PQR file with spaces between the fields and no chain letter, atoms N, CA, C, O and H, PARSE charges and radii, in Angstrom:
ATOM       1  N    MET     1     -80.126  -38.484   27.892 -0.4000 1.5000
ATOM       2  CA   MET     1     -79.417  -39.236   27.484 -0.0000 2.0000
ATOM       3  C    MET     1     -78.807  -40.302   27.435  0.5500 1.7000
ATOM       4  O    MET     1     -78.526  -40.007   28.597 -0.5500 1.4000
ATOM       5  N    ASN     2     -78.209  -41.455   27.226 -0.4000 1.5000
ATOM       6  CA   ASN     2     -76.984  -42.440   26.651 -0.0000 2.0000
ATOM       7  C    ASN     2     -77.089  -42.452   25.837  0.5500 1.7000
ATOM       8  O    ASN     2     -78.005  -41.966   25.174 -0.5500 1.4000
ATOM       9  H    ASN     2     -78.438  -41.695   26.282  0.4000 1.0000
ATOM      10  N    MET     3     -75.984  -43.148   25.441 -0.4000 1.5000
ATOM      11  CA   MET     3     -75.248  -43.485   23.802 -0.0000 2.0000
ATOM      12  C    MET     3     -75.456  -44.238   23.741  0.5500 1.7000
ATOM      13  O    MET     3     -75.581  -44.519   22.549 -0.5500 1.4000
ATOM      14  H    MET     3     -75.240  -43.542   25.980  0.4000 1.0000
ATOM      15  N    LYS     4     -75.902  -46.091   25.174 -0.4000 1.5000
ATOM      16  CA   LYS     4     -77.237  -46.523   23.918 -0.0000 2.0000
ATOM      17  C    LYS     4     -78.577  -46.206   24.164  0.5500 1.7000
ATOM      18  O    LYS     4     -79.162  -47.248   23.870 -0.5500 1.4000
ATOM      19  H    LYS     4     -75.800  -45.862   26.142  0.4000 1.0000
ATOM      20  N    GLU     5     -79.258  -45.543   24.461 -0.4000 1.5000
ATOM      21  CA   GLU     5     -80.348  -44.205   23.688 -0.0000 2.0000
ATOM      22  C    GLU     5     -80.042  -44.946   22.511  0.5500 1.7000
ATOM      23  O    GLU     5     -80.139  -46.015   21.910 -0.5500 1.4000
ATOM      24  H    GLU     5     -78.783  -44.696   24.700  0.4000 1.0000
ATOM      25  N    VAL     6     -79.428  -43.248   22.528 -0.4000 1.5000
ATOM      26  CA   VAL     6     -78.568  -43.026   20.956 -0.0000 2.0000
ATOM      27  C    VAL     6     -78.685  -43.943   19.541  0.5500 1.7000
ATOM      28  O    VAL     6     -79.203  -43.586   18.483 -0.5500 1.4000
ATOM      29  H    VAL     6     -79.350  -42.379   23.017  0.4000 1.0000
ATOM      30  N    GLY     7     -78.151  -45.017   19.798 -0.4000 1.5000
ATOM      31  CA   GLY     7     -77.728  -45.909   19.176 -0.0000 2.0000
ATOM      32  C    GLY     7     -79.574  -46.357   19.092  0.5500 1.7000
ATOM      33  O    GLY     7     -80.365  -45.861   18.291 -0.5500 1.4000
ATOM      34  H    GLY     7     -77.730  -45.307   20.658  0.4000 1.0000
ATOM      35  N    LEU     8     -79.819  -47.126   19.869 -0.4000 1.5000
ATOM      36  CA   LEU     8     -81.152  -47.324   19.965 -0.0000 2.0000
ATOM      37  C    LEU     8     -82.047  -46.779   19.211  0.5500 1.7000
ATOM      38  O    LEU     8     -83.016  -47.449   18.853 -0.5500 1.4000
ATOM      39  H    LEU     8     -79.176  -47.530   20.520  0.4000 1.0000
ATOM      40  N    TYR     9     -81.905  -45.528   18.845 -0.4000 1.5000
ATOM      41  CA   TYR     9     -82.937  -44.837   18.329 -0.0000 2.0000
ATOM      42  C    TYR     9     -82.264  -44.868   16.395  0.5500 1.7000
ATOM      43  O    TYR     9     -82.770  -45.421   15.418 -0.5500 1.4000
ATOM      44  H    TYR     9     -81.118  -44.984   19.136  0.4000 1.0000
ATOM      45  N    LEU    10     -80.972  -44.020   16.506 -0.4000 1.5000
ATOM      46  CA   LEU    10     -80.797  -44.876   15.131 -0.0000 2.0000
ATOM      47  C    LEU    10     -80.185  -46.376   14.565  0.5500 1.7000
ATOM      48  O    LEU    10     -79.404  -46.485   13.620 -0.5500 1.4000
ATOM      49  H    LEU    10     -80.562  -43.571   17.299  0.4000 1.0000
ATOM      50  N    PHE    11     -80.684  -47.394   15.302 -0.4000 1.5000
ATOM      51  CA   PHE    11     -81.178  -48.445   15.166 -0.0000 2.0000
ATOM      52  C    PHE    11     -82.943  -48.280   14.270  0.5500 1.7000
ATOM      53  O    PHE    11     -83.408  -48.445   13.142 -0.5500 1.4000
ATOM      54  H    PHE    11     -81.319  -47.305   16.070  0.4000 1.0000
ATOM      55  N    ALA    12     -83.290  -47.971   15.280 -0.4000 1.5000
ATOM      56  CA   ALA    12     -84.636  -47.886   14.586 -0.0000 2.0000
ATOM      57  C    ALA    12     -85.171  -47.330   13.608  0.5500 1.7000
ATOM      58  O    ALA    12     -86.161  -47.825   13.069 -0.5500 1.4000
ATOM      59  H    ALA    12     -82.912  -47.837   16.197  0.4000 1.0000
ATOM      60  N    ILE    13     -84.586  -46.135   13.176 -0.4000 1.5000
ATOM      61  CA   ILE    13     -84.269  -45.333   11.745 -0.0000 2.0000
ATOM      62  C    ILE    13     -84.107  -45.539   11.648  0.5500 1.7000
ATOM      63  O    ILE    13     -83.995  -45.563   12.873 -0.5500 1.4000
ATOM      64  H    ILE    13     -83.782  -45.733   13.614  0.4000 1.0000
ATOM      65  N    GLY    14     -83.221  -46.677   10.986 -0.4000 1.5000
ATOM      66  CA   GLY    14     -82.751  -46.790   10.075 -0.0000 2.0000
ATOM      67  C    GLY    14     -83.481  -48.408    9.441  0.5500 1.7000
ATOM      68  O    GLY    14     -83.126  -48.906    8.372 -0.5500 1.4000
ATOM      69  H    GLY    14     -83.313  -46.657    9.990  0.4000 1.0000
ATOM      70  N    ILE    15     -84.304  -48.891   10.165 -0.4000 1.5000
ATOM      71  CA   ILE    15     -85.216  -50.235    9.994 -0.0000 2.0000
ATOM      72  C    ILE    15     -86.257  -49.459    9.836  0.5500 1.7000
ATOM      73  O    ILE    15     -87.261  -50.091    9.509 -0.5500 1.4000
ATOM      74  H    ILE    15     -84.593  -48.487   11.033  0.4000 1.0000
ATOM      75  N    VAL    16     -86.366  -48.602    9.916 -0.4000 1.5000
ATOM      76  CA   VAL    16     -87.432  -47.662    9.455 -0.0000 2.0000
ATOM      77  C    VAL    16     -87.906  -46.924    8.500  0.5500 1.7000
ATOM      78  O    VAL    16     -89.013  -46.508    8.157 -0.5500 1.4000
ATOM      79  H    VAL    16     -85.550  -48.089   10.182  0.4000 1.0000
ATOM      80  N    LEU    17     -86.280  -46.811    7.961 -0.4000 1.5000
ATOM      81  CA   LEU    17     -86.773  -46.148    6.845 -0.0000 2.0000
ATOM      82  C    LEU    17     -85.975  -47.437    5.816  0.5500 1.7000
ATOM      83  O    LEU    17     -86.457  -47.354    4.686 -0.5500 1.4000
ATOM      84  H    LEU    17     -85.381  -47.149    8.240  0.4000 1.0000
ATOM      85  N    LEU    18     -85.197  -48.273    5.878 -0.4000 1.5000
ATOM      86  CA   LEU    18     -85.642  -49.625    4.875 -0.0000 2.0000
ATOM      87  C    LEU    18     -86.873  -50.230    4.822  0.5500 1.7000
ATOM      88  O    LEU    18     -87.209  -50.801    3.785 -0.5500 1.4000
ATOM      89  H    LEU    18     -84.806  -48.340    6.795  0.4000 1.0000
ATOM      90  N    VAL    19     -87.583  -50.196    5.757 -0.4000 1.5000
ATOM      91  CA   VAL    19     -89.641  -50.642    5.729 -0.0000 2.0000
ATOM      92  C    VAL    19     -89.744  -49.872    4.198  0.5500 1.7000
ATOM      93  O    VAL    19     -89.777  -50.273    3.035 -0.5500 1.4000
ATOM      94  H    VAL    19     -87.310  -49.732    6.600  0.4000 1.0000
ATOM      95  N    ILE    20     -89.776  -48.558    4.862 -0.4000 1.5000
ATOM      96  CA   ILE    20     -90.116  -47.726    4.269 -0.0000 2.0000
ATOM      97  C    ILE    20     -90.327  -47.563    2.162  0.5500 1.7000
ATOM      98  O    ILE    20     -91.330  -47.612    1.449 -0.5500 1.4000
ATOM      99  H    ILE    20     -89.750  -48.232    5.807  0.4000 1.0000
ATOM     100  N    TYR    21     -88.846  -47.369    1.841 -0.4000 1.5000
ATOM     101  CA   TYR    21     -87.655  -47.762    1.410 -0.0000 2.0000
ATOM     102  C    TYR    21     -88.565  -48.861    0.400  0.5500 1.7000
ATOM     103  O    TYR    21     -88.881  -48.536   -0.744 -0.5500 1.4000
ATOM     104  H    TYR    21     -88.032  -47.330    2.419  0.4000 1.0000
ATOM     105  N    GLY    22     -88.980  -50.381    1.081 -0.4000 1.5000
ATOM     106  CA   GLY    22     -89.050  -51.262    0.560 -0.0000 2.0000
ATOM     107  C    GLY    22     -90.239  -51.553    0.737  0.5500 1.7000
ATOM     108  O    GLY    22     -90.608  -52.718    0.584 -0.5500 1.4000
ATOM     109  H    GLY    22     -88.724  -50.645    2.011  0.4000 1.0000
ATOM     110  N    ILE    23     -91.450  -50.168    1.241 -0.4000 1.5000
ATOM     111  CA   ILE    23     -92.858  -50.069    0.923 -0.0000 2.0000
ATOM     112  C    ILE    23     -92.696  -49.273   -0.822  0.5500 1.7000
ATOM     113  O    ILE    23     -93.521  -49.379   -1.730 -0.5500 1.4000
ATOM     114  H    ILE    23     -91.150  -49.222    1.365  0.4000 1.0000
ATOM     115  N    TYR    24     -91.984  -48.859   -0.842 -0.4000 1.5000
ATOM     116  CA   TYR    24     -92.292  -47.882   -1.915 -0.0000 2.0000
ATOM     117  C    TYR    24     -91.471  -48.649   -2.799  0.5500 1.7000
ATOM     118  O    TYR    24     -91.924  -48.728   -3.941 -0.5500 1.4000
ATOM     119  H    TYR    24     -91.314  -48.773   -0.105  0.4000 1.0000
ATOM     120  N    ARG    25     -90.389  -49.237   -2.588 -0.4000 1.5000
ATOM     121  CA   ARG    25     -90.344  -50.396   -3.959 -0.0000 2.0000
ATOM     122  C    ARG    25     -91.318  -51.634   -4.210  0.5500 1.7000
ATOM     123  O    ARG    25     -91.049  -52.143   -5.298 -0.5500 1.4000
ATOM     124  H    ARG    25     -90.021  -49.173   -1.661  0.4000 1.0000
ATOM     125  N    LEU    26     -91.949  -52.025   -3.813 -0.4000 1.5000
ATOM     126  CA   LEU    26     -93.321  -52.643   -3.828 -0.0000 2.0000
ATOM     127  C    LEU    26     -94.364  -52.188   -3.785  0.5500 1.7000
ATOM     128  O    LEU    26     -95.061  -53.025   -3.212 -0.5500 1.4000
ATOM     129  H    LEU    26     -92.167  -51.611   -2.930  0.4000 1.0000
ATOM     130  N    ILE    27     -94.840  -51.504   -3.993 -0.4000 1.5000
ATOM     131  CA   ILE    27     -95.955  -50.790   -4.632 -0.0000 2.0000
ATOM     132  C    ILE    27     -96.521  -51.102   -5.997  0.5500 1.7000
ATOM     133  O    ILE    27     -97.549  -51.618   -6.438 -0.5500 1.4000
ATOM     134  H    ILE    27     -94.273  -50.824   -4.458  0.4000 1.0000
ATOM     135  N    PRO    28     -95.305  -50.516   -6.526 -0.5600 1.5000
ATOM     136  CA   PRO    28     -95.520  -50.753   -8.054  0.2800 2.0000
ATOM     137  C    PRO    28     -95.570  -52.610   -8.673  0.5500 1.7000
ATOM     138  O    PRO    28     -95.797  -52.963   -9.830 -0.5500 1.4000
ATOM     139  N    ALA    29     -95.356  -53.276   -7.792 -0.4000 1.5000
ATOM     140  CA   ALA    29     -95.026  -54.976   -7.743 -0.0000 2.0000
ATOM     141  C    ALA    29     -96.377  -55.844   -7.298  0.5500 1.7000
ATOM     142  O    ALA    29     -96.422  -57.061   -7.119 -0.5500 1.4000
ATOM     143  H    ALA    29     -95.172  -52.989   -6.852  0.4000 1.0000
ATOM     144  N    LEU    30     -97.756  -54.632   -7.136 -0.4000 1.5000
ATOM     145  CA   LEU    30     -98.300  -55.449   -5.656 -0.0000 2.0000
ATOM     146  C    LEU    30     -99.833  -54.979   -6.715  0.5500 1.7000
ATOM     147  O    LEU    30    -100.928  -55.344   -6.288 -0.5500 1.4000
ATOM     148  H    LEU    30     -97.720  -53.643   -7.282  0.4000 1.0000
ATOM     149  N    GLN    31     -99.775  -54.303   -7.850 -0.4000 1.5000
ATOM     150  CA   GLN    31    -100.906  -53.708   -9.414 -0.0000 2.0000
ATOM     151  C    GLN    31    -101.606  -54.725   -9.359  0.5500 1.7000
ATOM     152  O    GLN    31    -102.832  -54.712   -9.252 -0.5500 1.4000
ATOM     153  H    GLN    31     -98.886  -54.007   -8.198  0.4000 1.0000
ATOM     154  N    TYR    32    -100.397  -56.429   -9.475 -0.4000 1.5000
ATOM     155  CA   TYR    32    -101.501  -57.551   -9.657 -0.0000 2.0000
ATOM     156  C    TYR    32    -102.362  -58.048   -7.961  0.5500 1.7000
ATOM     157  O    TYR    32    -103.510  -58.118   -7.523 -0.5500 1.4000
ATOM     158  H    TYR    32     -99.401  -56.439   -9.561  0.4000 1.0000
ATOM     159  N    VAL    33    -101.007  -58.287   -7.492 -0.4000 1.5000
ATOM     160  CA   VAL    33    -101.659  -59.122   -6.419 -0.0000 2.0000
ATOM     161  C    VAL    33    -103.555  -59.241   -5.927  0.5500 1.7000
ATOM     162  O    VAL    33    -104.252  -58.536   -6.657 -0.5500 1.4000
ATOM     163  H    VAL    33    -100.075  -58.230   -7.848  0.4000 1.0000
ATOM     164  N    ASP    34    -104.232  -59.913   -4.983 -0.4000 1.5000
ATOM     165  CA   ASP    34    -105.012  -60.340   -4.428 -0.0000 2.0000
ATOM     166  C    ASP    34    -105.753  -59.136   -3.263  0.5500 1.7000
ATOM     167  O    ASP    34    -105.261  -59.087   -2.136 -0.5500 1.4000
ATOM     168  H    ASP    34    -103.665  -60.485   -4.390  0.4000 1.0000
ATOM     169  N    PRO    35    -106.613  -58.457   -3.519 -0.5600 1.5000
ATOM     170  CA   PRO    35    -107.476  -57.534   -2.095  0.2800 2.0000
ATOM     171  C    PRO    35    -106.827  -58.228   -0.672  0.5500 1.7000
ATOM     172  O    PRO    35    -106.019  -57.870    0.185 -0.5500 1.4000
ATOM     173  N    PHE    36    -107.495  -59.191   -0.882 -0.4000 1.5000
ATOM     174  CA   PHE    36    -107.765  -59.752    0.409 -0.0000 2.0000
ATOM     175  C    PHE    36    -105.827  -60.284    0.639  0.5500 1.7000
ATOM     176  O    PHE    36    -105.707  -59.837    1.780 -0.5500 1.4000
ATOM     177  H    PHE    36    -108.151  -59.482   -1.579  0.4000 1.0000
ATOM     178  N    ILE    37    -104.606  -60.801    0.357 -0.4000 1.5000
ATOM     179  CA   ILE    37    -103.917  -60.935    0.300 -0.0000 2.0000
ATOM     180  C    ILE    37    -102.805  -59.274    0.463  0.5500 1.7000
ATOM     181  O    ILE    37    -101.641  -58.946    0.695 -0.5500 1.4000
ATOM     182  H    ILE    37    -104.703  -61.164   -0.570  0.4000 1.0000
ATOM     183  N    LEU    38    -103.709  -58.866    0.255 -0.4000 1.5000
ATOM     184  CA   LEU    38    -102.836  -57.008    1.035 -0.0000 2.0000
ATOM     185  C    LEU    38    -102.835  -56.913    1.672  0.5500 1.7000
ATOM     186  O    LEU    38    -101.917  -56.804    2.485 -0.5500 1.4000
ATOM     187  H    LEU    38    -104.654  -59.132    0.067  0.4000 1.0000
ATOM     188  N    ALA    39    -104.098  -56.882    1.777 -0.4000 1.5000
ATOM     189  CA   ALA    39    -104.946  -55.697    3.130 -0.0000 2.0000
ATOM     190  C    ALA    39    -104.815  -57.440    4.587  0.5500 1.7000
ATOM     191  O    ALA    39    -104.906  -57.315    5.808 -0.5500 1.4000
ATOM     192  H    ALA    39    -104.845  -56.971    1.117  0.4000 1.0000
ATOM     193  N    SER    40    -104.612  -58.690    3.875 -0.4000 1.5000
ATOM     194  CA   SER    40    -103.073  -59.344    5.449 -0.0000 2.0000
ATOM     195  C    SER    40    -101.863  -58.390    5.660  0.5500 1.7000
ATOM     196  O    SER    40    -101.341  -57.996    6.702 -0.5500 1.4000
ATOM     197  H    SER    40    -104.538  -58.792    2.883  0.4000 1.0000
ATOM     198  N    LEU    41    -101.632  -58.185    4.606 -0.4000 1.5000
ATOM     199  CA   LEU    41    -100.383  -58.318    4.828 -0.0000 2.0000
ATOM     200  C    LEU    41     -99.687  -56.542    5.529  0.5500 1.7000
ATOM     201  O    LEU    41     -98.520  -56.303    5.840 -0.5500 1.4000
ATOM     202  H    LEU    41    -102.056  -58.505    3.759  0.4000 1.0000
ATOM     203  N    ALA    42    -100.808  -55.647    5.585 -0.4000 1.5000
ATOM     204  CA   ALA    42    -101.460  -54.717    6.087 -0.0000 2.0000
ATOM     205  C    ALA    42    -101.801  -55.013    7.244  0.5500 1.7000
ATOM     206  O    ALA    42    -101.765  -54.007    7.952 -0.5500 1.4000
ATOM     207  H    ALA    42    -101.756  -55.842    5.332  0.4000 1.0000
ATOM     208  N    ILE    43    -102.199  -56.142    7.925 -0.4000 1.5000
ATOM     209  CA   ILE    43    -102.783  -55.795    8.999 -0.0000 2.0000
ATOM     210  C    ILE    43    -100.944  -56.524    9.770  0.5500 1.7000
ATOM     211  O    ILE    43    -100.305  -55.609   10.291 -0.5500 1.4000
ATOM     212  H    ILE    43    -102.228  -56.960    7.350  0.4000 1.0000
ATOM     213  N    ILE    44    -100.190  -57.982    9.834 -0.4000 1.5000
ATOM     214  CA   ILE    44     -99.064  -57.862    9.422 -0.0000 2.0000
ATOM     215  C    ILE    44     -98.748  -56.870   10.576  0.5500 1.7000
ATOM     216  O    ILE    44     -98.909  -56.620   11.770 -0.5500 1.4000
ATOM     217  H    ILE    44    -100.709  -58.726    9.411  0.4000 1.0000
ATOM     218  N    PHE    45     -98.247  -56.516    9.523 -0.4000 1.5000
ATOM     219  CA   PHE    45     -96.901  -55.304    9.162 -0.0000 2.0000
ATOM     220  C    PHE    45     -97.103  -54.078   10.417  0.5500 1.7000
ATOM     221  O    PHE    45     -96.286  -53.506   11.139 -0.5500 1.4000
ATOM     222  H    PHE    45     -98.116  -56.719    8.553  0.4000 1.0000
ATOM     223  N    LEU    46     -98.778  -53.981   10.270 -0.4000 1.5000
ATOM     224  CA   LEU    46     -98.975  -52.542   11.604 -0.0000 2.0000
ATOM     225  C    LEU    46     -99.497  -53.522   13.446  0.5500 1.7000
ATOM     226  O    LEU    46     -99.789  -52.913   14.475 -0.5500 1.4000
ATOM     227  H    LEU    46     -99.441  -54.446    9.684  0.4000 1.0000
ATOM     228  N    GLY    47     -99.461  -54.806   13.322 -0.4000 1.5000
ATOM     229  CA   GLY    47     -99.421  -55.400   14.150 -0.0000 2.0000
ATOM     230  C    GLY    47     -97.407  -55.565   14.313  0.5500 1.7000
ATOM     231  O    GLY    47     -96.949  -54.727   15.089 -0.5500 1.4000
ATOM     232  H    GLY    47     -99.224  -55.300   12.485  0.4000 1.0000
ATOM     233  N    ILE    48     -96.898  -56.019   14.006 -0.4000 1.5000
ATOM     234  CA   ILE    48     -96.030  -55.721   13.925 -0.0000 2.0000
ATOM     235  C    ILE    48     -95.031  -54.391   14.418  0.5500 1.7000
ATOM     236  O    ILE    48     -94.364  -54.749   15.389 -0.5500 1.4000
ATOM     237  H    ILE    48     -97.270  -56.700   13.375  0.4000 1.0000
ATOM     238  N    ILE    49     -94.833  -53.411   14.148 -0.4000 1.5000
ATOM     239  CA   ILE    49     -95.068  -52.192   14.678 -0.0000 2.0000
ATOM     240  C    ILE    49     -95.457  -51.874   16.194  0.5500 1.7000
ATOM     241  O    ILE    49     -94.692  -51.396   17.031 -0.5500 1.4000
ATOM     242  H    ILE    49     -95.374  -53.120   13.359  0.4000 1.0000
ATOM     243  N    LEU    50     -97.303  -52.368   16.463 -0.4000 1.5000
ATOM     244  CA   LEU    50     -97.117  -51.963   17.397 -0.0000 2.0000
ATOM     245  C    LEU    50     -96.469  -52.913   18.932  0.5500 1.7000
ATOM     246  O    LEU    50     -96.307  -52.684   20.131 -0.5500 1.4000
ATOM     247  H    LEU    50     -97.924  -52.756   15.783  0.4000 1.0000
ATOM     248  N    ILE    51     -96.248  -54.117   17.909 -0.4000 1.5000
ATOM     249  CA   ILE    51     -95.706  -54.478   19.572 -0.0000 2.0000
ATOM     250  C    ILE    51     -94.255  -53.908   19.250  0.5500 1.7000
ATOM     251  O    ILE    51     -93.509  -53.783   20.220 -0.5500 1.4000
ATOM     252  H    ILE    51     -96.379  -54.303   16.935  0.4000 1.0000
ATOM     253  N    LEU    52     -93.937  -53.672   18.424 -0.4000 1.5000
ATOM     254  CA   LEU    52     -92.373  -53.090   18.556 -0.0000 2.0000
ATOM     255  C    LEU    52     -92.603  -51.477   19.849  0.5500 1.7000
ATOM     256  O    LEU    52     -91.866  -51.324   20.822 -0.5500 1.4000
ATOM     257  H    LEU    52     -94.543  -53.774   17.636  0.4000 1.0000
ATOM     258  N    VAL    53     -93.750  -50.518   19.487 -0.4000 1.5000
ATOM     259  CA   VAL    53     -93.275  -49.639   20.177 -0.0000 2.0000
ATOM     260  C    VAL    53     -94.418  -49.346   21.202  0.5500 1.7000
ATOM     261  O    VAL    53     -94.861  -48.256   21.564 -0.5500 1.4000
ATOM     262  H    VAL    53     -94.349  -50.642   18.696  0.4000 1.0000
ATOM     263  N    SER    54     -94.956  -51.247   21.757 -0.4000 1.5000
ATOM     264  CA   SER    54     -95.379  -51.398   22.955 -0.0000 2.0000
ATOM     265  C    SER    54     -93.831  -51.362   24.021  0.5500 1.7000
ATOM     266  O    SER    54     -93.302  -50.628   24.856 -0.5500 1.4000
ATOM     267  H    SER    54     -94.596  -52.132   21.462  0.4000 1.0000
ATOM     268  N    VAL    55     -93.603  -52.594   23.370 -0.4000 1.5000
ATOM     269  CA   VAL    55     -91.925  -53.193   23.785 -0.0000 2.0000
ATOM     270  C    VAL    55     -90.991  -52.037   24.245  0.5500 1.7000
ATOM     271  O    VAL    55     -90.461  -52.203   25.344 -0.5500 1.4000
ATOM     272  H    VAL    55     -94.033  -53.190   22.692  0.4000 1.0000
ATOM     273  N    ILE    56     -90.690  -50.807   23.521 -0.4000 1.5000
ATOM     274  CA   ILE    56     -89.569  -49.752   23.227 -0.0000 2.0000
ATOM     275  C    ILE    56     -90.371  -48.901   24.865  0.5500 1.7000
ATOM     276  O    ILE    56     -89.699  -48.365   25.747 -0.5500 1.4000
ATOM     277  H    ILE    56     -91.121  -50.673   22.628  0.4000 1.0000
ATOM     278  N    ARG    57     -91.885  -49.011   24.859 -0.4000 1.5000
ATOM     279  CA   ARG    57     -92.720  -48.020   25.148 -0.0000 2.0000
ATOM     280  C    ARG    57     -92.235  -48.511   27.488  0.5500 1.7000
ATOM     281  O    ARG    57     -91.544  -47.876   28.284 -0.5500 1.4000
ATOM     282  H    ARG    57     -92.431  -49.446   24.143  0.4000 1.0000
ATOM     283  N    GLU    58     -92.998  -49.766   27.663 -0.4000 1.5000
ATOM     284  CA   GLU    58     -92.005  -50.629   28.749 -0.0000 2.0000
ATOM     285  C    GLU    58     -91.188  -50.735   28.946  0.5500 1.7000
ATOM     286  O    GLU    58     -91.045  -51.002   30.139 -0.5500 1.4000
ATOM     287  H    GLU    58     -93.560  -50.282   27.016  0.4000 1.0000
ATOM     288  N    LYS    59     -89.948  -50.666   28.180 -0.4000 1.5000
ATOM     289  CA   LYS    59     -88.409  -50.626   28.715 -0.0000 2.0000
ATOM     290  C    LYS    59     -88.257  -49.278   28.728  0.5500 1.7000
ATOM     291  O    LYS    59     -87.225  -48.863   29.256 -0.5500 1.4000
ATOM     292  H    LYS    59     -90.064  -50.449   27.211  0.4000 1.0000
ATOM     293  N    GLY    60     -89.164  -48.341   28.198 -0.4000 1.5000
ATOM     294  CA   GLY    60     -89.001  -46.486   28.661 -0.0000 2.0000
ATOM     295  C    GLY    60     -89.421  -46.630   30.127  0.5500 1.7000
ATOM     296  O    GLY    60     -88.768  -45.973   30.938 -0.5500 1.4000
ATOM     297  H    GLY    60     -90.002  -48.678   27.769  0.4000 1.0000
ATOM     298  N    LYS    61     -90.170  -47.204   30.467 -0.4000 1.5000
ATOM     299  CA   LYS    61     -91.198  -46.804   31.666 -0.0000 2.0000
ATOM     300  C    LYS    61     -90.480  -47.870   32.776  0.5500 1.7000
ATOM     301  O    LYS    61     -90.895  -47.759   33.929 -0.5500 1.4000
ATOM     302  H    LYS    61     -90.700  -47.738   29.808  0.4000 1.0000
ATOM     303  N    GLY    62     -89.695  -48.640   32.584 -0.4000 1.5000
ATOM     304  CA   GLY    62     -89.286  -50.335   33.581 -0.0000 2.0000
ATOM     305  C    GLY    62     -87.773  -49.736   33.783  0.5500 1.7000
ATOM     306  O    GLY    62     -86.920  -50.612   33.929 -0.5500 1.4000
ATOM     307  H    GLY    62     -89.357  -48.729   31.646  0.4000 1.0000
ATOM     308  N    GLU    63     -87.315  -48.409   33.813 -0.4000 1.5000
ATOM     309  CA   GLU    63     -86.171  -48.456   34.591 -0.0000 2.0000
ATOM     310  C    GLU    63     -86.192  -47.708   35.872  0.5500 1.7000
ATOM     311  O    GLU    63     -86.387  -46.500   35.999 -0.5500 1.4000
ATOM     312  H    GLU    63     -88.008  -47.698   33.694  0.4000 1.0000
ATOM     313  N    GLU    64     -86.018  -48.379   36.589 -0.4000 1.5000
ATOM     314  CA   GLU    64     -85.672  -47.785   38.236 -0.0000 2.0000
ATOM     315  C    GLU    64     -84.140  -46.874   38.709  0.5500 1.7000
ATOM     316  O    GLU    64     -83.150  -47.445   38.250 -0.5500 1.4000
ATOM     317  H    GLU    64     -85.860  -49.361   36.486  0.4000 1.0000
ATOM     318  N    LYS    65     -83.951  -46.162   39.162 -0.4000 1.5000
ATOM     319  CA   LYS    65     -83.417  -45.564   40.096 -0.0000 2.0000
ATOM     320  C    LYS    65     -81.966  -46.431   41.516  0.5500 1.7000
ATOM     321  O    LYS    65     -82.131  -47.231   40.596 -0.5500 1.4000
ATOM     322  H    LYS    65     -84.754  -45.698   39.535  0.4000 1.0000
ATOM     323  N    ILE    66     -81.465  -46.690   42.041 -0.4000 1.5000
ATOM     324  CA   ILE    66     -81.114  -47.518   42.370 -0.0000 2.0000
ATOM     325  C    ILE    66     -80.029  -46.575   43.202  0.5500 1.7000
ATOM     326  O    ILE    66     -78.997  -46.052   42.781 -0.5500 1.4000
ATOM     327  H    ILE    66     -81.331  -46.040   42.789  0.4000 1.0000
ATOM     328  N    SER    67     -80.689  -46.535   44.690 -0.4000 1.5000
ATOM     329  CA   SER    67     -79.433  -45.786   45.566 -0.0000 2.0000
ATOM     330  C    SER    67     -78.210  -46.232   45.644  0.5500 1.7000
ATOM     331  O    SER    67     -77.905  -47.326   45.168 -0.5500 1.4000
ATOM     332  H    SER    67     -81.527  -46.960   45.032  0.4000 1.0000
ATOM     333  N    LYS    68     -77.195  -45.306   46.360 -0.4000 1.5000
ATOM     334  CA   LYS    68     -76.368  -46.740   47.331 -0.0000 2.0000
ATOM     335  C    LYS    68     -76.392  -48.057   48.620  0.5500 1.7000
ATOM     336  O    LYS    68     -76.014  -49.227   48.656 -0.5500 1.4000
ATOM     337  H    LYS    68     -77.443  -44.418   46.746  0.4000 1.0000
ATOM     338  N    GLU    69     -77.005  -47.184   49.512 -0.4000 1.5000
ATOM     339  CA   GLU    69     -77.615  -47.335   50.120 -0.0000 2.0000
ATOM     340  C    GLU    69     -78.078  -49.018   49.649  0.5500 1.7000
ATOM     341  O    GLU    69     -77.683  -49.906   50.405 -0.5500 1.4000
ATOM     342  H    GLU    69     -77.313  -46.233   49.483  0.4000 1.0000
ATOM     343  N    ASP    70     -78.818  -49.382   48.541 -0.4000 1.5000
ATOM     344  CA   ASP    70     -79.893  -50.366   48.381 -0.0000 2.0000
ATOM     345  C    ASP    70     -78.624  -51.438   47.838  0.5500 1.7000
ATOM     346  O    ASP    70     -78.888  -52.641   47.842 -0.5500 1.4000
ATOM     347  H    ASP    70     -79.138  -48.661   47.927  0.4000 1.0000
ATOM     348  N    LEU    71     -76.642  -50.787   47.168 -0.4000 1.5000
ATOM     349  CA   LEU    71     -76.038  -51.696   46.752 -0.0000 2.0000
ATOM     350  C    LEU    71     -75.109  -52.188   48.080  0.5500 1.7000
ATOM     351  O    LEU    71     -74.518  -53.258   47.940 -0.5500 1.4000
ATOM     352  H    LEU    71     -76.427  -49.810   47.165  0.4000 1.0000
ATOM     353  N    GLU    72     -74.966  -51.542   49.224 -0.4000 1.5000
ATOM     354  CA   GLU    72     -74.180  -51.889   50.083 -0.0000 2.0000
ATOM     355  C    GLU    72     -75.290  -53.114   51.394  0.5500 1.7000
ATOM     356  O    GLU    72     -76.295  -52.832   52.046 -0.5500 1.4000
ATOM     357  H    GLU    72     -75.447  -50.672   49.338  0.4000 1.0000
ATOM     358  N    PRO    73     -74.653  -54.172   51.317 -0.5600 1.5000
ATOM     359  CA   PRO    73     -74.788  -54.881   52.269  0.2800 2.0000
ATOM     360  C    PRO    73     -75.134  -54.681   53.134  0.5500 1.7000
ATOM     361  O    PRO    73     -75.194  -55.559   53.994 -0.5500 1.4000
């Protein structure tokens, strides 16, 4: 694991913690919100999470090792 991956993981953990804290603070305010809007927001949030996870997984699979022979003309 290199420094770039560690930085990416720390960045993602920080974003997730902020989102969780925001949801925690938002729950008391959502007591009077229409259930349809609440369900729509939940579906949008889950969609964004799914997209981010799939992009991270594809990025991890896309790494290729390039040998020195391929780099020489």
